N, C-alpha and C positions, 0 to 999 in steps of 0.2 A: 532375461537376466543379463546385465551388462558384463563386459569382460572383467572389470574390477571385482564385481561380486562373485563371478565364477572362480577367480583366483582365491578370494577369501574363503569361499566354500571348500576349496581344496585344503586350505590351511586347517579349517575346522575338522574335516574328515581325518586328516593326519593326526590332529590333536586327540580325537576320540579313539583312533586306532592304537596310538602309542601311549596315551595317558600322560603325555608331557604338556608343558604349558604352551601358550599360543606362540610366543617368540621362538621357542625351540622347534615347534612344528613348522613354523614359517621357514626356518633355516634348513629343515630337512627336505622341504619341497623345492625341487629345482624348477624355477620359472624361466622359460626361454626369454632372453633379452629381446627387447623390441628391435626391429630392423632399423639400422642406422639410416637417418635421413641423408639424402644426397646433398653434399655441400661442395661448391666450386672453390678450390684453393687457388687464389691469384698469385702472381709473382711478387717478390718482395719490392718494397718501395726503393726508388733509386738511391735515396740517402742511406739506406741500410747497407749498401754495397761499399760505402766509403771506408777508408782504412781506420778511421777513429771508432768505428763500430765493431771491427773484427775481433778485438780482444774480448769485448762483452759477449758476443755470440759464441766465441770459442770457450769461454769460461762456463757459460750456461749449458752448452751442449755437452761438455765434459762431465758436468755434474748431473744433468737431468735427461740427457739423450735428445732425440729429435724434437724440435720445437715448432710451434706455429704462433702467429700473431692474429688476434681477433679483436673486433669491436662490434658493439651493438648500436646501430644507427637510430636516429630519432630520439625524442625526449619522452614521449608517452610511455608510461610503465617501465622506464629505464631501470630504476632501482630494483623492481621486481624481477625483470629479466636478467639483470646482472647477478642477483642472488641465485637464480636458477643455474646460470653458467658457473658461478663459483662453487655451487653444491656439487656439480659433476666433476669439478677439478679438486674437490676437497679443500677449497681455499676460502671457506666461510670466515668472516671476520670475527666470529665468536670462538673460533678454535685457537688454541695456543700457537704462537708464531712458529715454533719448531715442528708443529704437526700439520701445518698448512701445506697444501700443494703449491707449486710454483704459480704465481700470479703477479707478474711484474709489469707496471705501466711504462710505456715508452712513448715516443713522440707520435703526433697525429692521433692521439686518443686510442691507440692500440694497446692491447694487453698481451704479453708473452706468456705462454703456458706450454705444457707438454702436448705433443701431437696425440698421444694415446688418449687424452681426455676429449678429443674432438667429437667422437661418436656420441658420448654421453651428453656433451653440451648441445649438440645438434638435436638429439632426441628430446631433451628438456624443453628447448625453445620450440620444437615442432609441436609438442603437446600443448604448449601455451599459445600456439597459433602465431608465432613470431619468428619462424625460421628465416623468412625473407629479409629480416633486419640484421641477420648475422653476416658479417664480412670477415673473411679469413684470408690470410696471406702467408706465404712461405717465409721462413727465416733462412738467410744465406747459410749453407752448410759447409762451404769451403771458401778459401780466400786466395786470390792470385796476386795480391800486392807483394812486391819484392821485399819491402821493409817488414811486413808482418811475417812472412815466411822466414826471413833471416832471424827475426826475434825468437821464433819458435824452433830454430835450428833445423828447418826444413830446406831441402835443396831448391834452387830457383827453378821455375817452370821453363821448359824450352820455349824459345821465341818462335812465334808464328812465322811461317815463311812470308817474305815480303810479296805483296800482291804485285802482279805484273800487268801492265796495261795491255789489253789485247790489241793485236795488230789492226790497223784501220782498214775497214772494208769500204770501198767507194759506194756512195749512195747511187741508187738507180737513176739513170738519165731520163728526164721527162721533158715533154714538150713545153714550150713557154705558155704560161697562163694568160699573158697578154702578148700580142704580136708587136713587132717593132713599130709599125705605123700607128698602132693604137696608142702606144706610150707617147710617141711624138705628138699626136693629136690631143691627148688628155693633158699634157704638161707643156703649154705653149712657152713657158719661161725656161724650159730645159734646153741647154746648148752644150757645146763641147767642154766648157769650163765648169758646168754644173747648172745651178738654178740662177736666173737673173744675170745681171751684168753690173760691173762697177769699173768704169774707165776713167774715173777721176775728173780731171779738168777738161776733158774733151767736150766739144759742142754736142748738143742733144742729137743732132742728125748724124754726127760721126759715131756717137755711142750706139745708136740704132743700127747703123751700117755694120759696125763691128759685131754687134750681137747677131745680126742676120748671117753674117759671114761664118761665125762660130757654129750657129745652128745648122747651116747648110753643110758644114764640115762634119758635124755629128751624123747628119742624115746619110752622108756619103760613106760612113764607116759601119754600115749595117752588118757586114760580114764579120768584122772584128767584134762588134757587140754580141753577135750570136755565139762566137767562140768563148767570150767571157761568160755569157749566160750558162753555157754547158759546163764550164769549169766551176762556177759557183754552185750549180745544182749538184754536181757529183761530189764536191768537197765540203760543203757547209750546209748543215741542217738548219731549217728555219725554226725560230722560237716565237714567243708572243711579244716580248718587250724590246723595242729598238735600243741597241746598245753599241753598235759598231759603226764608226765613222767611215764615210765613203772615201775620204781623201787618203787616210792611212791604208784602207783596203786596196785602193787603186795602186799604191806603191807595192803592196804585197803581191798583187796579181802580176804587176810588171816584172818583178824579180823572178817569179816562179814560171811565168809563161815565156819570158825572154823577149818581149817587144813592148813598145810604148802603148800605154792605155790612158786616155784622158779621163778626168774626173766625171764628166758628163756621160762618157761611154760606160763606165762602171755603174753609175746610177741607173742608166737605161737598162742595162743587163739585169740588175737586181730587181727593178720594177717588172720586167718581163717574167722573172722567176717567181714573183709573188711574195717576196720578203716584205713584211710590214715595215712602213717607213714613217719617220718623223722629220719634218723639215726644220732646219736651223735658220738663223738670221741670214747667213751668208750663202755662198754657192753650194755648200756641202749638205749632206743628209745623213741621218742615222738609220740603220737597218737592223731588224731583229734577227741576229745570227748567233748560232751556238758559239759561246766563248771557248769551249773545249776544242772545237774544230778550228777556229781562227788561231788559237794558241799553237795547235799542232802544226798549222801551216807556217807560222812564224818560226818554230823550231826547225822545220824543214828548210826554211830559207837560210837560217844561221848555219846549218850543217852543210849546205851546198856552197857556202862562201869559202 
């Protein structure tokens, strides 16, 4: 005997014992309600948090109590499943409007109804094998918009404490990913001025002579380059996308370290530290460095002046 037949048999036994009609016997028999199916209630949509929705939610909640928004996904059997959900909420379309339960359509094909109806709606759809098509979302229960609270005569909410930027903690010093000699060998166009050379009207031999002179000067500054490397590693975190120009960074390092640094020396130090690089047309290069760290160093320079 199925569960449904067992329940009907109890109605018949009650009818025979009391001599009442079937409907009265059915009311006399207390049938335990089915266990509510588990439904995940998701947060409200972002648009529902806007000030232009607050008055609607406030009015509905004052009249009907806690609310939810639901929708039935998919198209197959949609009308049938919608009728089952409406039946649990007492919102069938054949009922008189003043006797219908709350069933209000809102944006994104959601329907707003009372939260107390959710267990019945879930049970009806579960019996129909369509509980997985039920989507449920919260309706905002409070409003923090200053204009809305002022309109309702409520006091303004206290302002959140301003967030404070945590003090900078130096990054750990690490050994160079590339040695000084390796960088010099891998980038034959690198010299004290940066990449390549542009000496204008000078003869080709003179341009080459000056380039070699600037390259030898860079090689002689290995100790300075290593100091710049350590300063970069401790103060600036690497990122993925090259965004910081070498020439501007060279001036920043000069001001904070207190001695002259050539563009090529900073480029060499950054390559030793392993910052991703993108070459530009001229002598400069772009390195992938944290903008937050670079901006912090710029503020530090301004404060020290």
